[in-house]
N, C-alpha and C positions, 0 to 999 in steps of 0.2 A: 392789216396792221393790228386791229383790235383782237383778232383771233390769236395772234402771236402773244400779245400781252396776257390774255386770259389763260393761255396755255402755260406760260411761265408762272402766272399767279397761282394756278391750281397746283402745279408741281411744287412751288414754294410752300403752299399750305400742307401738302402731303408729306413733305420732308420736315417742316418745322413742327408740326403737331407731335409726332413721336419724340422728337428731340426735346421739346418742351416738357412732355410727360416724364421722360427719363430724368431730366434735371429736377423736376418737381418731386418725383418719387424718391430719388436718392438724396434730396436736399443738398444739391451741389453748391448752392449759393453759400451755405454755411462753411464749405470747405475752402472757398476762394481766399479769405484772408490768410489762412494757414499755408496754402500752396504758394501764395504770393510772397509770404515772408521766407519760405524755404528757397524760392527761386532767386530772391534778391538778397543774397548774402553779401553784404558790403564789408570792405575792410575798414576797420575802425582806426582812425588816425588819432594817436594819443598826443597830448601836449609834451613838450620836451622834458618837463620836470618828471614825468612818469616813465621815461624811456628805460631807466635801469631796472624797473620792476620786472619780475618774471610773471608772465601770464600763461596759464594753462601748462606750466612746466617748460615753456620754450621762450627764448628771448625773441621778441618780435623784430627788433632792430639790431643791427650789428653791435650796437651799444658800447659806448664808453661808460665807464662807471664801475662801481665796486660790484664784485660778485656776491650774491647772497649766500 
């Protein structure tokens, strides 16, 4: 049983050390906030008062209201 544990422990070290070095070398930790914000694009819900406004050239809601 101990031999099995040490075998997996050694393989874990052999795999983790190069991955840690790559993450350190390319400073991947500094990329995480930017990647996380790109992956989590949320739809912004606007209050009803702002519905008639045009955002980025497109109406976001079917919109009743005056056209700009």
